[in-house]
Residue, then its C-alpha position, 0 to 999 in steps of 0.5 A: x270831319x274836323x276842320x281846323x280854324x275855318x275863316x270866312x273871308x267875306x261876311x256881312x253882319x249888319x248892326x243892331x238886332x240884325x247882327x244879333x240874329x245872324x252872328x251866331x250862325x257864323x260864330x258857330x262855324x268859323x273861327x274868324x271872318x273878314x267883316x264888310x264895312x258897307x253900313x249906313x254910315x259906312x265904316x270909314x274911320x277908326x272910331x266907327x271901326x272900333x265901335x263896330x268891332x266891339x259890337x261884334x265881339x260883345x255878341x260872340x264867343x271864340x270868334x275873331x272879326x277881321x275888320x275891313x274899312x270902306x275906301x275913301x281918299x285917306x291921307x297917310x295919317x288916317x291910314x297909319x292910325x287904321x293899319x293895326x286895326x284892319x285886315x284890308x281896305x274895301x273898294x266899292x265902285x260908287x252905287x254898284x251894290x248895297x250901301x255903296x253910294x259913297x264908293x269910288x267914282x274914279x280909280x285914279x283918284x285913289x292911286x295915292x291911297x293905293x300907293x300908301x297901302x302898298x308901302x304899309x302892306x295893307x291889302x285891297x279888297x275889291x267889289x269888281x263890277x262896272x255899271x254896264x250890262x248886268x251879266x257883263x259887269x265883272x268881265x268888264x272889270x277885268x281890265x281894271x284888275x289887270x291895271x291895278x295889278x300892274x301899277x301896284x305889284x306889291x299890293x295884295x288885291x282880293x277879287x271878291x266873290x267872283x262869279x265870272x269864270x274868266x277872272x279865275x285865269x288872272x290868278x296865275x297871270x298876276x302874282x298879287x291877285x287873289x280871290x274869294x268864292x261864295x257858296x252861291x257862286x260855287x253851287x248855283x246858276x242864274x236858273x235858280x234866280x229867274x229860271x222858273x218863278x222869280x226867286x228874290x232870295x237868290x238875287x245878289x251882286x255880282x249876279x249868279x251866272x251861267x252853268x259854264x261859269x259855275x262849273x269852271x269855278x268848281x273845277x278851280x276850287x276842287x283843284x285846291x288852287x292856293x289863291x282861292x279862298x272861301x268868302x261867303x258874302x252872306x248878306x242878310x236882308x229882311x224878307x220885306x226888303x228882299x221883296x223890294x229887290x235888295x241884293x244879297x243872299x243869307x247863306x250863313x246857316x248852311x255853309x259848312x253842311x253844304x260845303x261838306x257835301x261838295x268836298x265829300x271824300x276830300x277833307x284836305x282840299x276842304x280844309x285849304x279852301x276854308x282856312x289854310x289858303x287864307x292863313x298862308x296867303x295873308x299870314x292870318x293869325x287867329x286863335x285856333x278853333x276846331x269845328x266838327x261835322x258829323x254824318x247826320x241828316x240836318x234840315x236848314x232853317x226855313x226862316x231866321x228872324x225875318x230873314x229867309x236863308x239860302x237852301x231853306x228847308x233843304x236836307x243835308x247829309x252833314x251837321x255841324x256839332 
């Protein structure tokens, strides 16, 4: 199988040594990725963003970082300076996930920013969860998505890493809503997290949910829905921090081999999911890159640096050349 210019629409790389450890896995399998900004301190201004992008470029070849900036109450001058440097602005509800303490406490307070983003054609990327009961947090956010879609009809809004099936139906209801789907929400259920012995390495936010949610996500993805794009949400943490309860799954090493098995026999839909939908929906123009997979047994790494990856030790049918 040969994929043309695969793009990961939601990726965490961290910084420093962690970035150097994890970036090669994404750079080998993807032509580009949308880079998340929830670092410490957050990537919320042009200087910080340029420095972070430069770190990524210096540690990768033939790989394009598409930068997101952390949402705050930007003024017009700040947004104009950022416009040509970013793919989107990322909205984190305050305290809802890793390094999001400085996130948005009131949606209404950023309405002026959203209005400017609409005018400047800057997409909005959203971690869509409330602070309610953990299994209901995405479902409770649906009304916020509806309100944003109605109030800003010219603003392209990405519902990131959805794990609750009801969100899928918003795609056909609102023209300006799009979504990313992760490998773990596509393939796993809450059983893999807490069904047997507790597996902290599969703990993430939004939490992986029910078989019904997974099956519905799989159905929409296999249909090739044009507004659904692959975004790994690969989020590395050291084993030490995972055992302390850090949220995030490091899926980068296994993405394309796992997806190749999921889409086996349907290269056309595979190509749409990992590339074409994103490029068409958001007019993404990055250097082309061919990524080839061959049918050869391959074993996922047990450990990468001090990180335990998704599907550690699992044998796959396909291998990335």
